[in-house]
N, C-alpha and C positions, 0 to 999 in steps of 0.2 A: 216272288211270288207271292200274292194276300191274298185268302179265298175267302170270297167274299157269297155271300147271303141275302135273302130278301124274304122277311119273318113273316113280313103283313100275306105276301105271295104266296110264302108255305102252306099259312096254316087254312087257306084253301084249297090245296095240296095240289099244287103249279108254280108253278116259276111265270118269269116275263117274256119267256121266250115261249112255254110250252101251254103260252093260254089255251083252254078247252072252249070248243065255241057249244054250241047247245043244238043239240041236233048233229056235231060231228063224228067223225069213226071213229072208235075206242081205238087205241093202243094198237093195238096186239094188228088189226086188221090191215091198219096206215102200212104198219111193218110190213108186213106180208105182198099186203098191193105195191110195196115199193122192190122187197125182194122179185118178185115175181117177173117184173118192170122188166130189172137189167137180166135178170135170167132168159128169159123171151129173145131179147135185146144178143142177148150172148147168142140163142139158138139159131138166130137168124143168122147173125156175122159168121158160124159153124158152116149150114148151111151156105153161101153164100162163097166161101172160102172150097171148099167141097174135100178138104183134105184134113182128115187127126190126126198127122203129124207136127202140121204150122197150129192146128184150132181144133181142137175135142170140142166135141159136145155135150153139153150137159149132165144130160142122161150118161152119155157113154166118162164120166171124167164119175157121178155118181156110184155108181157100179164098178168101177176099179177100185173107189172109197171102202169100200161093202165088202168086193174081195179080199183087200190088206187087212180092213178088220177083223176076217177071221180065221186071219193064223194068228200063232203065238208070237211069235218071232217082229212083228205091228207092234206092239204092245208092248216086247222088248224095249226096241227103240225110244220109241212115243215117252216109257217111263223115263228114258236114262237123259233126255232130251230135257225131260221138264225136271230131272235132281240137277241133274247139273246146272244150268240156271237158277235155277230157282238157290239152288244152295251161295252164286255169285248173288244171286238181290239179298238172300236174307244177309250174307255177308257183310252188303257196305251198308243193308238197313241200320248195323248199327257199330258197324264201325265207325257210317257216317253220322248216324244224333250223339258216340259216344264225342266224336272228334272235335263235334259242334259243341257242348258244354263245352268241354275244356275252355276250345279259339273264343266263347261269347263273354269267359270268365276273367282271361287271362292277355291282353294285347300283344304282347312278344309271342307265342302261341298262331292267334291270330296273322300275324304279323308273317310266319310261317309259317306254315300252310294254304296263305290268301295264294301265293302266285302258284306253290306244284295245283293246288286245284282250279286254277288259271288254267291252265294252261293241257292239262285230260281232261278236260272237257268243252275245250279247238280244237284237239287233236283230230282228227278223221279218222274212224271206226276202224275203218281198213289197215292205217297206221301200226295200233298197238295190235291187231291178229298177225300182219307179216313179223312183228318184233314179237310176238308170243312164238310163234315157227321157227325160231332160236332160239329158245330163252326154254322153251317147254315141252312137256307129250303131248300131244293133238286131245287129247282126253280131257284136260286140265284145262286150255286154251277157250273154251266157252267157258267157265266158271270165272274165269279170269278178266275176260271180256265182259262178264255181264256188271265181275265188280267195280272196276273200273268206270264201265261207264255210266251204273247209277251213282257213286258212291260222291261227287262232285255235285250231283241234285239234289242228294239228303241234306249232305250239310248244308251248302248254298239254306236253303228252307230252312231249316234246323236252324239258325244260329244265326237267321234273321228274325227266329219268331224265337227265340229267347232273349235278345235284344227290345222288342216292341213290350216287355213286362209292361201291365199299369204303374209308372209310379206311385200312384194314392194308394195301387193296393202293396206294394215294397211299404211306403210309410209305415201302412194303419198297422203290417205287418212287424216290421219296428219297434212300434209303440206296442202293442204288447209282448213284446220280446220271445217270441218264436224262433223257433231255433233256426239256422241255416237252412236243413234235410225238411221243414216244414217247407218254409217258405217257397223252396224248390219245387215242391209236392206240388205248394197249393197257388204259386202263382205261377213260376215260371212256365210248368211244366204245364199247365191248362192257356199257356197264352203260344211256346209252343207251338200245341200237339197238330191243332187246323195248316201248319203252314208243313209238318211232318206228314201228314197223311196227304195230303193235296203231292206234296215229291212225292213218297211210296206207288200213288196212283202214275202218275208221269214216270217215275221208273219202272215199274212194274213191263210196260210194254217197252222199253227203253233196252232193258235185260232183254227181253226173247229175239229184239228184234235183232240184238247184239250177241246176240248169243246165237243162232241156228247162222249168222254171217260167218259167226269162228267158226262154223260144226263145217260148213261149203268149202270157207277156203281151206282148211285146218284138215278137209276130210276125216274127219271125224268116226272111226267105228263105232258101230249102232248106237245110230242117232239120226236123227229126220233133214242136218242135212246134209250130210254120208247121202241117204238118200234123193234128197235133191242135184247134190252134184253128178249123180251116177247118170239118174236118169238123163240128162242135158249131154251127158257124156256120149248116151249108148241113142237119144237120138226117142227117150222114149215119150214125145208129150202125153202120152194123159198119166204116164207114172209121174207125171210134175207136173203136174198142174190135180191132182187127184191124194199129194204130200202136199201144196201150197191150201190144197182146200182144209187138209190135215193140219197145216201147219194155223190155218185162222184159228177153225176150232178149240185150238190148245194152248192160242194167243188168247182169245176168250176165259174158255177158265181155266187157267193160270192169274189170270188180270180181277177177275173175278173169289178168287181165293183169298186172294195179296186182299179184297174190299173187305171180305170176312173177317178176315183176319184182325183190318188196323177198326172196323165194330166195335168187335168185341176190344181193343185195346183202349180205345174212348170212352168204351162204358164208363172201365172200370179208373178209367184217370179224368173222371168229370167232377167229382169237386172242385169247389172252389175255398176259395176261404175261406166263405162265414163259415162252417165245417170242420175250422181249425179253432172259432176261437168264440 
């Protein structure tokens, strides 16, 4: 996965795929109109079905979300889900990066880890969740699942980024007799960061989906996934839609937090070889 940019277009404030036409609607207005379209379609379908147990209306779902948010139990369950999945993601982000550093410079380790990572990446998440139900308590399964799903993505991308370091810059660094630590920080790290950032962005969404799936299948206590499972068992469709809406909101918040962290990390390590010579 190689992140690409279009510098000349970025200077104008948009990408090739986001060209702004003169007199066009602002982005927020376009987003609002799209949301209104899908909400209207949802409302029409709910009216045509006429059974709340099958498809509740948007306003009914919103009212249920508001009533849930007014309770402390709601925030406790949301916070616990966010904590479990966040820990799994952060562990994978750290472990994947560290393993990538070793495998990029030690071919034997690359040969050792590559098959295992490929197997983990190819195995369905449900298989790991079922196995985890045998191995550990349900409260640990979301963290384990999020970690396992994100780890190969971080490793593959970071490993590729380290190997793509500019050969000319490496020769220049050696000519100036820079230390290995300085070469890594000023040449290898700037090369790997775009790959690592792209992997974290992809992994954040995957961690959230895998973690919630683990909570549903494991019936984890004090979790959003557990509430979704109970809503399905007791045919509380309004609650099912409400918790699904909450999951979407928290998923967006989770990814935004990860992006803020990545931007800060990129600014911190933005310096290149010119800063060291």
